LOTOR-986829 format. One record per residue: residue number from 1; x, y, z of N, C-alpha, C in turn. Coordinates in Angstrom, 2 decimals, decimal comma, m for minus. Example, Ala and Ser with C-alpha at 12.3 -4.5 7.8 and 13.67 -1.06 7.14 Angstrom:
BEGIN
+-----+---------+---------+---------+---------+---------+---------+---------+---------+---------+
:   k :     npx :     npy :     npz :    capx :    capy :    capz :     cpx :     cpy :     cpz :
+-----+---------+---------+---------+---------+---------+---------+---------+---------+---------+
:   1 :   13,19 :   m5,69 :    7,80 :   12,30 :   m4,50 :    7,80 :   13,20 :   m3,30 :    7,80 :
:   2 :   12,85 :   m2,25 :    7,08 :   13,67 :   m1,06 :    7,14 :   12,90 :    0,03 :    7,87 :
+-----+---------+---------+---------+---------+---------+---------+---------+---------+---------+
***
This chain:
BEGIN
+-----+---------+---------+---------+---------+---------+---------+---------+---------+---------+
:   k :     npx :     npy :     npz :    capx :    capy :    capz :     cpx :     cpy :     cpz :
+-----+---------+---------+---------+---------+---------+---------+---------+---------+---------+
:   1 :  100,28 :  104,66 :  100,27 :  100,39 :  104,54 :  101,72 :  100,02 :  105,83 :  102,42 :
:   2 :  100,52 :  106,94 :  101,88 :  100,22 :  108,14 :  102,52 :   98,71 :  108,46 :  102,60 :
:   3 :   98,03 :  108,10 :  101,45 :   96,57 :  108,33 :  101,41 :   95,85 :  107,45 :  102,45 :
:   4 :   96,34 :  106,25 :  102,64 :   95,70 :  105,36 :  103,61 :   95,83 :  105,94 :  104,98 :
:   5 :   97,05 :  106,48 :  105,33 :   97,23 :  107,09 :  106,66 :   96,35 :  108,39 :  106,82 :
:   6 :   96,27 :  109,14 :  105,70 :   95,44 :  110,36 :  105,77 :   93,98 :  110,03 :  106,03 :
:   7 :   93,50 :  109,04 :  105,29 :   92,08 :  108,71 :  105,46 :   91,74 :  108,07 :  106,78 :
:   8 :   92,62 :  107,33 :  107,32 :   92,37 :  106,67 :  108,55 :   92,78 :  107,51 :  109,70 :
:   9 :   93,40 :  108,61 :  109,51 :   93,94 :  109,50 :  110,53 :   94,92 :  108,71 :  111,44 :
:  10 :   95,74 :  107,95 :  110,83 :   96,83 :  107,20 :  111,50 :   98,07 :  108,06 :  111,57 :
:  11 :   98,95 :  107,75 :  112,51 :  100,24 :  108,43 :  112,57 :  101,34 :  107,40 :  112,13 :
:  12 :  102,31 :  107,97 :  111,48 :  103,36 :  107,11 :  111,01 :  104,01 :  106,29 :  112,16 :
:  13 :  104,11 :  106,84 :  113,26 :  104,71 :  106,13 :  114,38 :  103,84 :  104,91 :  114,76 :
:  14 :  102,60 :  104,82 :  114,29 :  101,78 :  103,60 :  114,61 :  102,09 :  102,48 :  113,61 :
:  15 :  102,90 :  102,72 :  112,57 :  103,26 :  101,70 :  111,65 :  104,21 :  100,75 :  112,25 :
:  16 :  103,96 :   99,43 :  112,13 :  104,81 :   98,39 :  112,69 :  106,04 :   98,19 :  111,84 :
:  17 :  107,08 :   97,68 :  112,43 :  108,29 :   97,35 :  111,68 :  109,02 :   96,24 :  112,40 :
:  18 :  109,95 :   95,65 :  111,72 :  110,72 :   94,56 :  112,37 :  111,90 :   94,24 :  111,43 :
:  19 :  112,91 :   93,63 :  112,00 :  114,02 :   93,13 :  111,24 :  114,25 :   91,69 :  111,62 :
:  20 :  114,72 :   90,91 :  110,69 :  115,07 :   89,52 :  110,94 :  116,40 :   89,19 :  110,28 :
:  21 :  117,06 :   88,20 :  110,79 :  118,35 :   87,86 :  110,18 :  118,16 :   86,92 :  108,97 :
:  22 :  119,17 :   86,71 :  108,21 :  119,04 :   85,87 :  106,99 :  118,53 :   84,44 :  107,28 :
:  23 :  119,02 :   83,83 :  108,38 :  118,59 :   82,49 :  108,72 :  117,07 :   82,46 :  109,01 :
:  24 :  116,55 :   83,46 :  109,68 :  115,18 :   83,58 :  110,01 :  114,34 :   83,74 :  108,70 :
:  25 :  114,86 :   84,61 :  107,85 :  114,22 :   84,80 :  106,54 :  114,07 :   83,58 :  105,82 :
:  26 :  115,15 :   82,81 :  105,75 :  115,13 :   81,53 :  104,97 :  114,14 :   80,54 :  105,64 :
:  27 :  114,16 :   80,42 :  106,92 :  113,30 :   79,55 :  107,63 :  111,83 :   79,99 :  107,41 :
:  28 :  111,56 :   81,19 :  107,38 :  110,22 :   81,77 :  107,17 :  109,77 :   81,41 :  105,72 :
:  29 :  110,66 :   81,55 :  104,77 :  110,33 :   81,17 :  103,39 :  109,88 :   79,72 :  103,34 :
:  30 :  110,61 :   78,84 :  104,06 :  110,26 :   77,46 :  104,08 :  108,95 :   77,22 :  104,76 :
:  31 :  108,65 :   77,95 :  105,83 :  107,36 :   77,82 :  106,50 :  106,26 :   78,20 :  105,56 :
:  32 :  106,42 :   79,30 :  104,88 :  105,42 :   79,73 :  103,95 :  105,18 :   78,70 :  102,80 :
:  33 :  106,28 :   78,08 :  102,30 :  106,20 :   77,08 :  101,28 :  105,37 :   75,91 :  101,83 :
:  34 :  105,57 :   75,49 :  103,08 :  104,83 :   74,43 :  103,69 :  103,34 :   74,76 :  103,77 :
:  35 :  103,05 :   76,05 :  103,87 :  101,67 :   76,43 :  103,86 :  101,03 :   76,66 :  102,46 :
:  36 :  101,88 :   76,40 :  101,42 :  101,40 :   76,52 :  100,09 :  101,65 :   77,82 :   99,37 :
:  37 :  102,50 :   78,64 :   99,96 :  102,81 :   79,98 :   99,42 :  104,31 :   80,07 :   99,10 :
:  38 :  104,66 :   80,27 :   97,86 :  106,10 :   80,49 :   97,52 :  106,36 :   81,96 :   97,59 :
:  39 :  107,28 :   82,36 :   98,49 :  107,54 :   83,77 :   98,73 :  108,93 :   84,15 :   98,35 :
:  40 :  109,06 :   85,40 :   98,07 :  110,47 :   85,93 :   97,91 :  110,85 :   86,47 :   99,28 :
:  41 :  112,10 :   86,77 :   99,47 :  112,62 :   87,08 :  100,81 :  111,88 :   88,32 :  101,46 :
:  42 :  111,63 :   89,33 :  100,74 :  110,99 :   90,56 :  101,41 :  109,61 :   90,27 :  101,92 :
:  43 :  108,81 :   89,52 :  101,16 :  107,44 :   89,21 :  101,64 :  107,55 :   88,24 :  102,82 :
:  44 :  108,53 :   87,39 :  102,83 :  108,66 :   86,49 :  103,96 :  108,98 :   87,28 :  105,25 :
:  45 :  109,82 :   88,32 :  105,15 :  110,12 :   89,12 :  106,31 :  108,85 :   89,84 :  106,78 :
:  46 :  108,04 :   90,39 :  105,77 :  106,79 :   91,07 :  106,19 :  105,83 :   90,08 :  106,87 :
:  47 :  105,72 :   88,88 :  106,37 :  104,82 :   87,91 :  107,06 :  105,30 :   87,58 :  108,44 :
:  48 :  106,63 :   87,43 :  108,59 :  107,23 :   87,04 :  109,87 :  106,97 :   88,12 :  110,86 :
:  49 :  107,19 :   89,42 :  110,46 :  106,97 :   90,57 :  111,32 :  105,51 :   90,64 :  111,73 :
:  50 :  104,57 :   90,45 :  110,77 :  103,17 :   90,52 :  111,09 :  102,79 :   89,41 :  112,05 :
:  51 :  103,25 :   88,20 :  111,73 :  102,87 :   87,03 :  112,56 :  103,41 :   87,25 :  114,01 :
:  52 :  104,58 :   87,71 :  114,15 :  105,22 :   87,88 :  115,47 :  104,59 :   89,07 :  116,27 :
:  53 :  103,96 :   89,97 :  115,62 :  103,44 :   91,17 :  116,29 :  102,02 :   91,11 :  116,55 :
:  54 :  101,29 :   90,11 :  115,98 :   99,81 :   90,06 :  116,21 :   99,53 :   89,57 :  117,60 :
:  55 :   98,54 :   90,17 :  118,25 :   98,06 :   89,68 :  119,55 :   97,02 :   88,59 :  119,32 :
:  56 :   96,77 :   87,71 :  120,32 :   95,76 :   86,69 :  120,19 :   94,45 :   87,24 :  119,74 :
:  57 :   93,81 :   86,67 :  118,71 :   92,53 :   87,10 :  118,28 :   92,62 :   88,24 :  117,16 :
:  58 :   93,75 :   88,73 :  116,91 :   93,99 :   89,77 :  115,86 :   94,26 :   89,06 :  114,52 :
:  59 :   93,90 :   89,85 :  113,49 :   94,19 :   89,36 :  112,11 :   95,05 :   90,41 :  111,44 :
:  60 :   95,79 :   90,10 :  110,42 :   96,55 :   91,05 :  109,77 :   96,68 :   90,74 :  108,26 :
:  61 :   97,34 :   91,58 :  107,52 :   97,51 :   91,49 :  106,13 :   98,98 :   91,91 :  105,76 :
:  62 :   99,61 :   91,09 :  105,04 :  100,91 :   91,45 :  104,51 :  100,87 :   91,40 :  103,00 :
:  63 :  101,71 :   92,21 :  102,41 :  101,69 :   92,26 :  100,89 :  103,12 :   91,90 :  100,42 :
:  64 :  103,20 :   91,03 :   99,43 :  104,39 :   90,75 :   98,72 :  104,28 :   91,39 :   97,35 :
:  65 :  105,19 :   92,30 :   97,02 :  104,98 :   93,07 :   95,85 :  105,83 :   92,64 :   94,74 :
:  66 :  106,63 :   91,59 :   94,87 :  107,46 :   91,05 :   93,86 :  107,17 :   89,59 :   93,63 :
:  67 :  107,28 :   89,12 :   92,39 :  107,15 :   87,68 :   92,14 :  108,45 :   87,05 :   92,61 :
:  68 :  108,34 :   85,77 :   93,16 :  109,55 :   85,08 :   93,60 :  110,59 :   84,94 :   92,48 :
:  69 :  110,18 :   84,93 :   91,19 :  111,13 :   84,82 :   90,09 :  112,01 :   85,97 :   90,02 :
:  70 :  111,74 :   87,04 :   90,63 :  112,66 :   88,20 :   90,64 :  113,97 :   87,82 :   91,40 :
:  71 :  113,81 :   86,91 :   92,31 :  114,90 :   86,41 :   93,13 :  115,03 :   84,90 :   92,91 :
:  72 :  114,93 :   84,50 :   91,64 :  114,89 :   83,08 :   91,27 :  115,98 :   82,23 :   91,92 :
:  73 :  117,19 :   82,67 :   91,72 :  118,34 :   81,86 :   92,16 :  118,28 :   81,69 :   93,72 :
:  74 :  118,04 :   82,83 :   94,38 :  117,92 :   82,77 :   95,83 :  116,82 :   81,88 :   96,35 :
:  75 :  115,60 :   82,04 :   95,76 :  114,47 :   81,26 :   96,17 :  114,74 :   79,80 :   95,96 :
:  76 :  115,25 :   79,50 :   94,80 :  115,58 :   78,04 :   94,54 :  116,57 :   77,46 :   95,48 :
:  77 :  117,58 :   78,18 :   95,82 :  118,60 :   77,73 :   96,74 :  117,99 :   77,50 :   98,13 :
:  78 :  117,16 :   78,44 :   98,55 :  116,55 :   78,43 :   99,89 :  115,55 :   77,24 :  100,01 :
:  79 :  114,71 :   77,11 :   98,95 :  113,69 :   76,08 :   99,00 :  114,13 :   74,76 :   98,50 :
:  80 :  115,30 :   74,69 :   97,82 :  115,84 :   73,40 :   97,38 :  115,12 :   72,76 :   96,24 :
:  81 :  114,43 :   73,63 :   95,46 :  113,69 :   73,07 :   94,31 :  113,61 :   74,11 :   93,24 :
:  82 :  113,39 :   73,69 :   91,97 :  113,39 :   74,67 :   90,83 :  112,11 :   75,52 :   90,99 :
:  83 :  112,15 :   76,73 :   90,57 :  111,08 :   77,69 :   90,58 :  110,67 :   77,89 :   89,13 :
:  84 :  109,52 :   77,41 :   88,71 :  109,03 :   77,63 :   87,36 :  108,78 :   79,18 :   87,12 :
:  85 :  109,11 :   79,58 :   85,95 :  108,80 :   81,04 :   85,62 :  107,36 :   81,11 :   85,10 :
:  86 :  106,68 :   82,21 :   85,36 :  105,38 :   82,40 :   84,80 :  105,52 :   82,40 :   83,29 :
:  87 :  104,49 :   82,02 :   82,55 :  104,59 :   81,90 :   81,07 :  105,09 :   83,22 :   80,47 :
:  88 :  104,53 :   84,37 :   80,91 :  104,91 :   85,63 :   80,31 :  106,38 :   85,93 :   80,48 :
:  89 :  106,92 :   85,58 :   81,63 :  108,33 :   85,85 :   81,92 :  109,21 :   84,85 :   81,18 :
:  90 :  108,77 :   83,58 :   81,20 :  109,54 :   82,61 :   80,45 :  109,70 :   82,86 :   78,98 :
:  91 :  108,64 :   83,49 :   78,36 :  108,73 :   83,86 :   76,97 :  109,72 :   85,01 :   76,68 :
:  92 :  110,11 :   85,70 :   77,69 :  110,95 :   86,86 :   77,55 :  112,30 :   86,68 :   78,17 :
:  93 :  112,51 :   85,53 :   78,80 :  113,74 :   85,31 :   79,63 :  114,99 :   85,37 :   78,77 :
:  94 :  114,95 :   84,98 :   77,56 :  116,20 :   84,89 :   76,68 :  116,35 :   86,16 :   75,79 :
:  95 :  115,51 :   87,24 :   76,02 :  115,67 :   88,45 :   75,25 :  116,94 :   89,15 :   75,69 :
:  96 :  117,55 :   89,88 :   74,82 :  118,77 :   90,64 :   75,26 :  118,39 :   91,74 :   76,28 :
:  97 :  119,30 :   91,97 :   77,14 :  119,08 :   93,07 :   78,13 :  119,21 :   94,43 :   77,43 :
:  98 :  118,43 :   95,36 :   77,91 :  118,50 :   96,69 :   77,37 :  119,23 :   97,71 :   78,27 :
:  99 :  119,70 :   97,16 :   79,40 :  120,36 :   98,01 :   80,36 :  121,87 :   98,26 :   79,99 :
: 100 :  122,47 :   99,25 :   80,56 :  123,84 :   99,59 :   80,39 :  124,54 :   99,71 :   81,71 :
: 101 :  125,77 :   99,25 :   81,83 :  126,54 :   99,50 :   83,03 :  127,44 :  100,68 :   82,76 :
: 102 :  127,36 :  101,68 :   83,63 :  128,13 :  102,93 :   83,41 :  128,88 :  103,17 :   84,70 :
: 103 :  130,00 :  103,83 :   84,54 :  130,69 :  104,32 :   85,75 :  129,96 :  105,48 :   86,34 :
: 104 :  130,21 :  105,80 :   87,62 :  129,57 :  106,97 :   88,22 :  130,25 :  108,19 :   87,70 :
: 105 :  129,89 :  108,56 :   86,48 :  130,56 :  109,63 :   85,77 :  129,60 :  110,32 :   84,81 :
: 106 :  129,36 :  111,60 :   85,05 :  128,34 :  112,31 :   84,23 :  128,69 :  112,29 :   82,76 :
: 107 :  129,92 :  112,36 :   82,38 :  130,34 :  112,45 :   80,99 :  129,96 :  111,10 :   80,29 :
: 108 :  130,09 :  110,02 :   81,00 :  129,71 :  108,73 :   80,42 :  128,15 :  108,65 :   80,21 :
: 109 :  127,46 :  109,11 :   81,22 :  126,01 :  109,18 :   81,08 :  125,59 :  110,04 :   79,93 :
: 110 :  126,16 :  111,25 :   79,82 :  125,85 :  112,14 :   78,81 :  126,11 :  111,53 :   77,43 :
: 111 :  127,29 :  110,85 :   77,30 :  127,61 :  110,23 :   75,98 :  126,61 :  109,18 :   75,64 :
: 112 :  126,16 :  108,37 :   76,55 :  125,18 :  107,32 :   76,29 :  123,90 :  108,00 :   75,85 :
: 113 :  123,39 :  108,97 :   76,60 :  122,13 :  109,62 :   76,25 :  122,18 :  110,28 :   74,94 :
: 114 :  123,25 :  110,92 :   74,63 :  123,38 :  111,66 :   73,31 :  123,50 :  110,62 :   72,13 :
: 115 :  123,94 :  109,44 :   72,40 :  123,99 :  108,46 :   71,31 :  122,65 :  107,89 :   71,00 :
: 116 :  121,68 :  108,11 :   71,82 :  120,30 :  107,59 :   71,64 :  119,39 :  108,61 :   70,96 :
: 117 :  119,90 :  109,78 :   70,73 :  119,11 :  110,86 :   70,13 :  118,94 :  110,62 :   68,65 :
+-----+---------+---------+---------+---------+---------+---------+---------+---------+---------+
***
């Protein structure tokens, strides 16, 4: 993003932004679904902000950087239908997690890291 601003000689204050509430986010996800695009919540907010800020005759671009499956339960609840997983994700969905839950304690982190050496 920084490189894009540098090359175009844009100022950060020229970057648009918006906030929407949860109900608007859900409604926007349903609108996008009706248009043939299954969105996760963050991309829906980006699309809504872009759509609401464009002037007549303007075009815009929004980017969704996460697959809706990252928010599978939420997307399914909002859209009221099952969300199929991409083949690559479905093949790995039942693998054991490799993450660890740790307290906010350096000694616990150190102990975990030292056990992996």
